[in-house]
C-alpha positions in Angstrom: 178.9 136.0 -83.2 178.0 133.2 -85.5 177.6 129.6 -84.5 178.3 126.7 -86.9 178.1 123.0 -86.3 180.2 120.0 -87.2 177.7 117.2 -87.6 179.1 114.0 -86.3 176.2 112.4 -84.4 177.0 112.2 -80.7 180.4 113.8 -81.3 179.0 116.9 -83.0 180.3 120.2 -81.8 179.9 123.9 -82.3 182.3 126.4 -83.9 181.9 129.9 -82.5 183.1 132.8 -84.7 183.1 136.3 -83.4 185.0 139.2 -82.0 186.0 139.6 -78.3 185.0 136.2 -77.1 188.1 135.8 -75.0 187.0 138.7 -72.9 184.4 136.4 -71.3 184.5 132.7 -70.7 180.7 132.0 -70.7 181.0 129.8 -73.8 183.7 127.7 -72.2 182.2 127.1 -68.8 179.6 124.5 -69.9 182.5 122.2 -71.0 184.5 122.5 -67.8 182.3 120.4 -65.6 185.0 119.5 -63.1 186.1 123.2 -62.7 189.6 122.3 -63.9 191.4 122.9 -67.2 195.0 122.8 -68.6 195.8 125.6 -71.1 198.6 124.8 -73.5 200.1 127.6 -75.5 203.4 128.8 -76.8 206.0 131.5 -76.2 204.4 133.9 -78.7 200.7 133.6 -77.9 200.9 133.1 -74.1 202.1 136.6 -73.3 199.2 138.0 -75.4 196.2 136.0 -74.2 197.1 133.4 -71.5 196.7 135.6 -68.4 193.4 137.0 -69.7 192.0 133.5 -70.3 193.2 132.2 -66.9 191.9 135.2 -65.0 188.5 134.9 -66.5 188.3 131.2 -65.8 189.6 131.4 -62.3 187.1 134.1 -61.5 184.5 131.5 -62.3 186.0 128.9 -60.0 188.0 127.0 -62.6 191.5 125.8 -61.5 193.8 126.4 -64.4 197.2 124.9 -65.0 199.2 126.0 -68.0 201.9 124.6 -70.3 204.0 126.9 -72.5 205.9 125.4 -75.5 208.4 126.8 -77.9 206.8 128.5 -80.9 207.3 127.1 -84.4 206.7 124.3 -86.8 210.2 122.8 -86.0 208.9 122.1 -82.4 205.9 120.1 -83.6 207.6 116.9 -82.6 207.9 114.1 -80.1 210.0 116.2 -77.7 207.2 118.7 -77.4 204.7 115.9 -76.8 206.9 114.5 -74.0 206.9 117.9 -72.4 203.1 118.0 -72.5 202.8 114.5 -71.1 205.4 115.3 -68.3 203.4 118.3 -67.2 200.1 116.5 -67.3 201.4 113.6 -65.2 203.2 115.8 -62.7 200.0 117.9 -62.1 197.9 114.7 -61.9 195.7 115.8 -64.7 192.7 113.5 -64.8 190.6 111.9 -67.5 187.8 114.6 -67.3 190.2 117.5 -67.3 190.0 119.3 -70.7 193.1 120.5 -72.5 192.6 123.9 -74.0 194.7 124.6 -77.1 195.5 128.4 -77.2 197.5 129.2 -80.3 197.9 128.4 -84.0 197.8 125.2 -86.0 201.0 123.7 -84.4 199.6 124.1 -80.9 196.2 122.9 -82.0 197.6 119.8 -83.7 199.8 118.9 -80.8 197.2 119.5 -78.0 194.7 117.4 -80.0 197.1 114.6 -80.3 198.0 114.8 -76.6 194.3 114.7 -75.7 193.8 111.7 -78.0 196.6 109.7 -76.3 196.9 110.9 -72.7 195.0 108.5 -70.4 193.7 107.0 -73.7 191.7 110.1 -74.4 190.7 113.3 -72.6 188.5 116.2 -73.8 190.0 119.2 -75.5 188.9 122.6 -76.7 190.3 124.6 -79.6 190.9 128.3 -79.3 192.8 129.1 -82.6 194.6 132.4 -82.7 195.8 132.5 -86.3 193.8 132.8 -89.5 195.0 129.5 -90.8 194.0 127.7 -87.6 190.6 129.4 -87.5 189.7 128.5 -91.0 191.3 125.0 -91.2 193.4 123.2 -88.7 191.2 123.7 -85.6 188.1 122.2 -87.3 187.8 118.5 -88.2 189.8 116.6 -85.6 193.1 116.0 -87.5 195.8 116.0 -84.9 199.4 115.0 -84.9 203.1 115.8 -85.1 205.8 115.8 -87.7 208.5 113.2 -88.2 211.9 114.0 -89.7 210.8 111.9 -92.7 207.4 113.4 -93.2 204.9 116.1 -92.1 201.9 115.0 -89.9 202.8 111.4 -90.3 202.1 110.5 -86.6 198.7 111.5 -85.3 195.0 110.6 -84.8 191.5 111.7 -85.7 190.2 113.2 -82.5 187.4 115.8 -82.3 187.3 118.7 -79.9 184.4 119.6 -77.7 184.1 123.0 -79.3 186.1 125.6 -81.4 186.2 129.2 -80.3 187.5 131.5 -83.0 187.9 135.0 -81.7 188.7 137.3 -84.7 190.3 139.9 -82.4 193.3 137.7 -82.1 194.1 138.5 -85.7 194.9 142.0 -84.6 198.2 140.8 -83.2 198.9 138.4 -86.1 202.0 139.4 -88.2 201.2 140.2 -91.8 203.1 137.1 -93.1 201.0 134.8 -90.9 197.8 136.5 -92.1 198.8 136.0 -95.7 199.6 132.3 -95.0 196.1 131.9 -93.6 194.5 133.5 -96.7 196.1 130.7 -98.7 193.9 128.1 -97.0 190.8 130.4 -97.4 191.4 130.5 -101.2 191.6 126.7 -101.2 187.9 126.4 -100.3 186.9 128.5 -103.2 189.1 126.4 -105.6 188.0 123.0 -104.5 184.2 123.4 -103.9 182.8 126.9 -103.6 183.2 129.0 -106.8 181.0 131.8 -105.6 183.3 132.2 -102.5 186.3 132.3 -104.9 184.6 135.1 -106.8 183.9 136.9 -103.5 187.6 136.5 -102.5 188.7 138.0 -105.8 186.5 141.0 -105.1 187.4 141.4 -101.4 191.0 140.2 -101.1 192.4 143.7 -100.3 189.9 144.0 -97.4 191.2 140.7 -95.9 194.8 142.0 -96.2 193.8 145.3 -94.7 192.2 143.4 -91.7 188.7 144.5 -92.4 186.7 142.9 -89.5 183.5 142.2 -91.5 185.5 140.6 -94.3 187.5 138.5 -91.8 184.2 137.4 -90.1 182.7 136.4 -93.4 185.7 134.6 -94.7 186.3 132.6 -91.5 182.6 131.6 -91.2 182.3 130.6 -94.9 185.6 128.6 -94.7 184.5 126.8 -91.5 181.1 126.1 -93.0 182.8 124.5 -96.0 185.0 122.4 -93.9 182.3 121.4 -91.5 180.2 120.1 -94.4 183.1 118.0 -95.7 184.1 116.6 -92.3 180.5 115.8 -91.5 180.3 113.7 -94.7 183.8 112.1 -94.4 185.4 112.4 -91.0 188.4 110.0 -91.6 189.4 111.2 -95.1 188.2 108.1 -97.0 186.8 110.1 -99.8 185.6 113.8 -100.1 187.7 115.1 -97.2 191.0 114.2 -99.0 190.1 117.0 -101.5 190.8 119.5 -98.7 194.5 118.7 -99.3 194.7 120.7 -102.6 198.3 121.8 -102.9 199.4 119.9 -99.8 201.2 117.0 -101.5 203.6 119.5 -103.1 203.4 121.8 -100.1 204.4 119.2 -97.5 207.4 118.3 -99.8 208.5 121.9 -99.7 208.2 122.2 -95.9 210.1 119.0 -95.3 212.7 119.6 -98.0 213.4 123.2 -96.8 213.3 122.3 -93.1 210.2 122.7 -91.0 209.5 126.3 -90.3 211.5 127.9 -93.1 208.4 128.1 -95.2 205.1 128.7 -93.4 202.5 126.0 -94.1 200.2 128.4 -95.9 203.1 129.7 -98.1 204.0 126.1 -99.1 200.3 125.3 -99.8 200.1 128.4 -102.1 203.1 127.3 -104.1 201.8 123.7 -104.0 198.4 124.8 -105.2 200.0 126.6 -108.2 201.8 123.4 -109.0 198.5 121.5 -108.8 196.9 124.1 -111.1 199.7 123.7 -113.6 199.5 119.9 -113.5 195.7 120.2 -113.9 196.3 122.3 -117.0 198.8 119.7 -118.4 196.2 117.0 -117.7 193.8 118.8 -120.0 191.4 120.1 -117.3 192.1 123.7 -116.5 192.5 126.3 -119.2 195.5 128.6 -119.4 193.2 131.4 -118.3 192.1 129.4 -115.2 195.7 128.9 -114.2 196.4 132.6 -114.7 193.4 133.4 -112.5 194.7 131.2 -109.7 198.2 132.8 -110.0 196.7 136.3 -109.9 194.9 135.8 -106.6 197.9 134.3 -104.9 200.2 137.1 -106.2 197.7 139.7 -105.0 197.9 138.1 -101.6 201.7 138.3 -101.8 202.0 134.5 -101.5 204.5 132.3 -103.4 203.5 131.1 -106.8 206.4 128.8 -107.4 208.3 126.3 -105.3 211.9 126.5 -104.1 214.7 125.1 -106.2 215.1 121.4 -105.3 216.0 118.6 -107.7 213.0 117.0 -109.3 214.0 113.7 -107.8 214.0 115.2 -104.3 210.4 116.5 -104.8 209.4 113.0 -106.0 211.1 111.3 -103.0 209.4 113.6 -100.5 206.0 113.4 -102.2 206.3 109.6 -101.9 206.0 110.1 -98.1 202.6 111.7 -98.5 199.7 110.2 -96.5 197.6 109.9 -99.6 200.0 107.4 -101.2 198.1 104.2 -102.0 199.6 101.0 -103.5 202.8 102.8 -103.9 201.3 105.5 -106.1 201.1 109.2 -105.1 197.5 110.4 -105.4 197.1 114.1 -106.3 194.3 116.5 -105.6 193.8 118.4 -108.8 191.2 120.7 -110.3 188.8 119.5 -113.0 187.6 123.1 -113.0 187.7 126.1 -110.7 185.4 125.2 -107.9 185.6 121.4 -108.5 188.5 119.2 -107.2 189.2 115.6 -108.0 191.8 113.0 -106.7 193.8 110.9 -109.1 196.7 108.6 -109.0 196.9 108.5 -112.8 199.4 111.2 -113.5 202.1 110.3 -116.0 205.6 110.7 -114.5 206.7 112.8 -117.5 203.8 115.2 -117.0 204.6 115.5 -113.3 208.3 116.3 -114.1 207.2 119.0 -116.5 205.2 120.7 -113.8 208.0 120.4 -111.3 210.5 121.8 -113.7 208.2 124.7 -114.7 207.0 125.7 -111.3 210.2 125.8 -109.2 212.6 128.7 -108.9 
């Protein structure tokens, strides 16, 4: 097991990365001071891990309630939030009762938002069970839900007490979900960690083959990158926005196609290729750089182009992005491989060229 830390003064917290940690609850018990917890999961993950977690906690005197939601991005909405609030109120969940998010990024985002808003704030714990959640969404305290007009437009910054990333949960993860998580892993190499990108190019097949040592290394390295960024810029006023490489395009794809049709990591992969193409047209990346980005995504069997939508539709949906400032869409682009930058100075004609070139 490896222990990392997100440094946020009195709100600092550990990230535990290791195999088999759900078989014991010793890491969780120090955070359950009232011997009570509410575990929130979904219809896919709960049958795999909920009983084990509850049994371990209850054997140590912890009273556990559980809430099981429908699985999928399309359920990351206000209806699901109401279901959580209803259950918490009916069970008289109190201000010191931690909520435990057991699932992927959708569950983690919703449980974090519920924790931020129920009784004006209750503690919560992240137990991410997908690669994407383990390397990205469970760390950093970005919580929220989707709105029909935009992804993650309603939410709050709210940090967990701890993150427990058990790599054994990846054994039950479908191949498509694993590949989607690798998309976010590649992102860290592209934006700030060129040596990690080079490691990924050499070890990608090991990740796809579920090599446990490779998974452990990639998750810990990704979390370390994100912890450093979050520690410097918790509320995305500067450096943290660079973690959104590919997301302006990717969120437009998810919204335009209907939430859940494309997995988040798939949309980010296509969006990152668009960002790389736009970076090349802006005079930053070379053609060889773009080919290198395309090659690693293709090797991971991830999309390297966006779906066919009118250019005007893409532009409309990107206008709903959270990074829009003074009416201008701000893009995270690459000055070089391993170095990202944010800019709002993208000529409309250049953006149209990228959208026309990078969509099926």
